[in-house]
C-alpha positions as CSV (number, residue, x, y, z in Angstrom):
1,M,-35.3,-23.4,20.4
2,I,-36.9,-26.8,20.5
3,K,-38.6,-29.2,22.9
4,R,-37.6,-32.9,22.9
5,Q,-40.2,-34.6,25.2
6,K,-41.7,-36.6,22.3
7,A,-38.6,-36.7,20.1
8,S,-37.1,-40.0,18.9
9,L,-34.0,-41.0,17.0
10,R,-35.0,-42.8,13.9
11,S,-31.5,-43.4,12.3
12,C,-27.9,-42.6,13.3
13,I,-24.6,-43.4,11.7
14,I,-21.1,-42.6,12.9
15,H,-18.1,-41.7,10.6
16,K,-14.7,-40.2,11.2
17,V,-13.6,-37.1,9.4
18,G,-9.9,-36.4,8.8
19,N,-7.9,-33.4,7.8
20,K,-6.2,-33.1,4.4
21,F,-3.6,-30.8,5.8
22,N,-2.2,-33.3,8.3
23,G,-2.7,-36.4,6.3
24,T,-5.5,-38.0,8.2
25,K,-8.3,-39.6,6.1
26,N,-12.0,-40.1,6.5
27,A,-13.2,-43.5,7.8
28,F,-16.7,-44.5,6.9
29,S,-19.3,-46.9,8.5
30,D,-21.4,-49.0,6.3
31,A,-24.4,-49.4,8.6
32,I,-26.5,-47.4,11.0
33,V,-26.0,-47.7,14.7
34,D,-28.1,-50.3,16.5
35,F,-28.4,-48.8,20.0
36,D,-29.1,-50.7,23.1
37,E,-31.7,-49.2,25.4
38,A,-29.2,-47.6,27.9
39,T,-27.1,-46.0,25.2
40,Y,-30.1,-44.7,23.3
41,N,-31.6,-43.2,26.5
42,L,-28.3,-41.3,27.1
43,M,-27.6,-40.4,23.4
44,L,-30.9,-38.8,22.6
45,P,-30.8,-36.0,25.2
46,Y,-27.1,-35.6,24.7
47,L,-27.6,-34.7,21.1
48,L,-30.8,-32.5,21.5
49,K,-30.2,-30.7,24.7
50,P,-28.0,-28.0,23.3
51,F,-30.8,-26.8,21.0
52,M,-33.3,-26.4,23.7
53,S,-31.7,-23.0,24.7
54,V,-30.8,-21.8,21.2
55,A,-32.7,-18.6,20.6
56,E,-31.3,-17.7,17.1
57,N,-31.9,-19.7,13.9
58,Y,-30.4,-19.6,10.5
59,R,-31.2,-20.2,6.8
60,F,-29.1,-21.9,4.1
61,H,-27.2,-19.5,1.8
62,H,-25.4,-19.7,-1.5
63,H,-24.0,-16.8,-3.6
64,S,-25.9,-17.8,-6.7
65,D,-28.7,-20.3,-5.8
66,V,-29.5,-21.8,-2.4
67,A,-30.4,-25.0,-4.2
68,L,-26.7,-25.4,-4.8
69,N,-25.9,-25.4,-1.1
70,E,-24.5,-28.9,-0.4
71,I,-26.0,-29.4,3.1
72,N,-29.3,-28.0,2.0
73,T,-29.4,-30.6,-0.8
74,Y,-28.3,-33.5,1.3
75,S,-30.8,-32.8,4.0
76,E,-33.6,-32.6,1.4
77,Q,-32.5,-36.1,0.2
78,L,-32.4,-37.5,3.8
79,F,-35.9,-36.4,4.5
80,K,-37.3,-38.6,1.7
81,E,-38.7,-42.0,2.7
82,D,-36.5,-43.9,0.1
83,A,-33.3,-42.0,1.0
84,D,-30.0,-44.0,1.0
85,F,-29.1,-42.8,4.5
86,V,-25.7,-44.4,4.6
87,E,-24.4,-43.1,1.3
88,I,-25.8,-39.6,1.7
89,S,-24.2,-39.4,5.2
90,K,-20.9,-40.2,3.6
91,H,-21.3,-37.3,1.2
92,I,-21.9,-35.0,4.1
93,V,-18.6,-36.1,5.8
94,T,-16.7,-35.7,2.5
95,H,-18.0,-32.2,2.2
96,L,-16.9,-31.5,5.8
97,F,-13.5,-32.9,5.0
98,E,-13.2,-30.6,2.0
99,Q,-13.7,-27.6,4.3
100,S,-10.7,-28.5,6.4
101,N,-8.7,-25.6,5.0
102,S,-6.1,-25.4,7.7
103,A,-4.1,-27.7,9.9
104,Q,-5.7,-26.4,13.1
105,I,-9.1,-27.8,12.2
106,K,-9.6,-30.9,14.3
107,T,-10.4,-34.5,13.2
108,G,-13.2,-36.2,15.0
109,D,-16.3,-38.4,15.0
110,V,-19.2,-37.3,12.9
111,L,-22.8,-38.4,13.8
112,I,-25.5,-38.0,11.2
113,C,-29.0,-38.5,12.7
114,H,-32.6,-38.4,11.6
115,F,-34.9,-37.3,14.4
116,E,-38.7,-37.5,14.5
117,N,-41.2,-35.5,16.5
118,I,-39.0,-32.5,17.3
119,Q,-41.3,-29.8,18.7
120,Y,-40.5,-26.3,17.2
121,E,-42.8,-23.5,18.3
122,D,-46.3,-25.2,18.3
123,Y,-45.8,-28.0,15.9
124,F,-43.8,-31.3,15.5
125,T,-41.4,-32.0,12.7
126,D,-38.6,-34.3,11.6
127,A,-35.0,-33.0,11.7
128,I,-31.6,-34.0,10.4
129,G,-28.8,-33.6,12.9
130,I,-25.1,-33.3,12.1
131,F,-22.7,-33.5,15.0
132,K,-18.9,-33.3,15.2
133,I,-17.2,-34.7,18.3
134,E,-13.7,-33.1,18.4
135,N,-12.6,-33.6,22.0
136,K,-12.5,-36.8,24.0
137,T,-11.9,-37.1,27.8
138,E,-9.7,-39.6,29.6
139,F,-11.5,-41.7,32.3
140,F,-10.7,-44.7,34.5
141,Q,-12.2,-48.1,33.6
142,T,-12.2,-50.9,36.2
143,Y,-12.3,-54.5,35.1
144,L,-12.2,-58.0,36.6
145,E,-9.4,-60.4,35.7
146,D,-8.4,-63.6,37.5
147,N,-10.7,-62.7,40.4
148,N,-9.0,-59.3,40.9
149,Y,-10.1,-55.9,39.9
150,D,-7.7,-53.8,37.9
151,I,-7.9,-50.3,36.4
152,L,-6.9,-48.7,33.1
153,V,-7.3,-45.4,31.4
154,Q,-9.5,-45.0,28.3
155,K,-10.7,-42.1,26.2
156,G,-14.3,-41.5,25.4
157,I,-17.0,-38.9,24.6
158,Q,-18.0,-36.8,27.6
159,A,-21.8,-36.8,27.6
160,K,-22.2,-33.2,28.7
161,K,-21.9,-31.0,25.6
162,V,-21.7,-31.3,21.9
163,D,-18.6,-29.7,20.3
164,K,-20.3,-28.8,17.1
165,G,-23.8,-29.5,15.9
166,C,-26.6,-28.4,13.7
167,L,-30.3,-29.3,13.5
168,I,-32.0,-28.9,10.1
169,L,-35.7,-28.9,10.6
170,N,-38.0,-30.3,7.9
171,T,-40.0,-27.0,7.9
172,S,-39.5,-23.8,6.0
173,D,-40.6,-20.2,5.9
174,M,-40.3,-17.6,3.2
175,E,-36.5,-17.6,3.6
176,G,-36.0,-21.3,3.5
177,K,-35.4,-24.3,5.8
178,I,-34.9,-23.5,9.5
179,V,-31.5,-24.4,10.8
180,L,-30.2,-24.3,14.4
181,S,-26.5,-24.5,15.2
182,V,-24.1,-24.8,18.2
183,D,-20.3,-24.5,18.3
184,N,-18.6,-24.9,21.6
185,N,-15.1,-25.0,20.1
186,T,-14.9,-21.7,18.2
187,Y,-11.2,-22.0,17.2
188,D,-12.3,-21.1,13.6
189,T,-15.5,-19.2,13.4
190,Q,-15.7,-19.5,9.6
191,Y,-15.3,-23.3,9.5
192,W,-18.6,-24.6,10.8
193,I,-21.1,-21.8,10.1
194,K,-19.8,-20.4,6.8
195,S,-17.6,-23.0,5.1
196,F,-19.4,-26.2,6.0
197,L,-23.1,-25.3,6.5
198,N,-23.1,-21.9,4.6
199,I,-25.9,-20.5,6.7
200,R,-26.7,-17.0,7.8
201,Y,-29.3,-15.2,10.0
202,P,-32.7,-14.7,8.4
203,D,-34.2,-11.2,7.9
204,D,-36.4,-11.4,11.0
205,S,-37.1,-9.6,14.4
206,N,-34.5,-11.6,16.2
207,Q,-31.8,-10.4,13.9
208,H,-33.0,-6.8,13.8
209,T,-33.1,-6.6,17.6
210,K,-29.7,-8.2,17.9
211,N,-28.2,-5.8,15.2
212,C,-29.6,-2.7,16.9
213,I,-28.5,-3.6,20.4
214,E,-25.0,-4.4,19.2
215,L,-24.9,-1.0,17.4
216,C,-25.9,0.7,20.6
217,R,-23.3,-1.2,22.6
218,E,-20.5,-0.3,20.2
219,F,-21.6,3.3,20.0
220,S,-21.5,3.7,23.7
221,K,-18.1,2.1,23.9
222,E,-16.4,3.9,21.0
223,V,-18.1,7.3,21.0
224,L,-19.9,8.1,24.3
225,Q,-17.4,6.7,26.9
226,P,-14.2,8.3,25.4
227,N,-15.8,11.6,24.6
228,F,-18.4,12.2,27.4
229,G,-17.4,9.8,30.1
230,G,-18.6,6.6,31.8
231,Q,-21.7,8.3,33.3
232,E,-23.0,9.3,29.9
233,Q,-22.4,5.8,28.6
234,S,-24.3,4.3,31.5
235,N,-27.2,6.6,31.1
236,F,-27.5,5.9,27.4
237,L,-27.3,2.1,27.9
238,A,-30.0,2.3,30.7
239,K,-32.3,4.3,28.5
240,T,-31.7,1.9,25.6
241,V,-32.7,-1.1,27.7
242,D,-35.8,0.7,29.0
243,F,-36.8,1.7,25.4
244,F,-36.6,-1.9,24.2
245,K,-38.5,-3.2,27.2
246,E,-41.3,-0.7,26.9
247,N,-41.8,-0.8,23.2
248,E,-43.0,-3.7,21.1
249,I,-41.9,-1.9,17.9
250,V,-38.6,0.1,17.6
251,N,-38.7,3.1,15.5
252,I,-35.1,4.5,15.2
253,D,-36.2,8.2,15.0
254,T,-38.4,7.8,18.1
255,F,-35.5,5.9,19.8
256,K,-33.1,8.8,19.2
257,E,-35.5,11.4,20.5
258,E,-36.1,9.5,23.7
259,V,-32.5,8.5,24.6
260,F,-30.6,11.6,23.6
261,D,-31.1,15.1,25.1
262,E,-28.9,17.0,22.7
263,E,-28.9,17.3,19.0
264,D,-25.2,16.9,18.6
265,K,-25.4,13.4,20.2
266,I,-28.1,12.4,17.7
267,Q,-25.9,13.5,14.9
268,L,-23.0,11.5,16.3
269,F,-25.3,8.4,16.6
270,E,-26.5,8.8,12.9
271,D,-22.9,9.2,11.7
272,Y,-21.7,6.2,13.7
273,K,-24.7,4.1,12.5
274,K,-23.7,4.6,8.8
275,T,-20.1,3.7,9.5
276,Y,-21.1,0.6,11.6
277,E,-23.4,-0.7,8.9
278,T,-20.7,-0.4,6.2
279,D,-17.9,-1.9,8.4
280,N,-20.1,-4.8,9.6
281,K,-22.1,-5.3,6.4
282,V,-25.4,-5.1,8.2
283,L,-28.5,-3.0,7.8
284,I,-30.1,-1.5,10.9
285,R,-33.8,-1.2,10.0
286,N,-35.6,2.1,10.7
287,Q,-38.4,0.2,12.2
288,F,-38.8,-3.4,13.4
289,D,-40.6,-5.6,15.9
290,V,-38.7,-6.3,19.2
291,S,-37.9,-9.9,19.8
292,E,-38.2,-10.7,23.5
293,V,-36.0,-13.8,23.1
294,A,-33.2,-11.8,21.4
295,L,-33.6,-8.9,23.9
296,K,-33.3,-11.2,26.9
297,K,-30.1,-12.7,25.4
298,Q,-28.6,-9.4,24.4
299,K,-29.4,-7.3,27.5
300,Q,-26.2,-8.5,29.3
301,K,-24.2,-6.8,26.5
302,L,-25.8,-3.4,27.4
303,K,-23.6,-2.9,30.5
304,P,-20.7,-0.5,30.7
305,K,-17.2,-2.1,30.6
């Protein structure tokens, strides 16, 4: 998550992205937006607010070399002082257009932004933002004509939530540049995260905590509840929450000993864990640090249904 109290919007440009499956084409701007004060003061929080509550972050990925990831490359270029902001932003929209691999993917406005003084953890950094506005809202507009007021219907962007957006921070760790993402229109979960950005979760405590909690939730639902009943499921989930709250480090062997009273249930959990890892292509670490941020977010999932 970020803080935006000192953030500013250095550059912003707006293009339109089409869809090759329904014959709509891209439309490009040739200059950055020159905001008036009122628009700027509304636009800045509108774009950044979604990322103030995002707990999870991502890293760029590529099957052979992350340097070949398109958005990783374009963001690196945009961070440079001599960047051709307009031309690089057009390349980003063209890449987004190429990922429109079905007719259901919506056209829309695309905003490419360069932010300064974004606070992430305890330091400030620049960030590149890419936003796609897919839905517009009808609203009434009154106007004066011949000394009489009249009314008409117009369509515009609703300044409440971003449809799709990412924030690429100009800071890295051992796994690469830090990326935040939001998607409020998840009609195609592969389109934004995997096809366009090609990002994935880093190998950190947030992800390990999330993976283990989701394993426990699915185990309780698919094994405990049908075989031992709802009370057994509830007891297991309650013990799981308590274990995560009381321990800064999760050791899977210790976890099994504390939450299960019988050896046969431990064996069922171990067998299910292997199947779950294979089916979901994840690795549940035998020991990891508990992420309080991820735990707070995932706790709601540890309730019987």
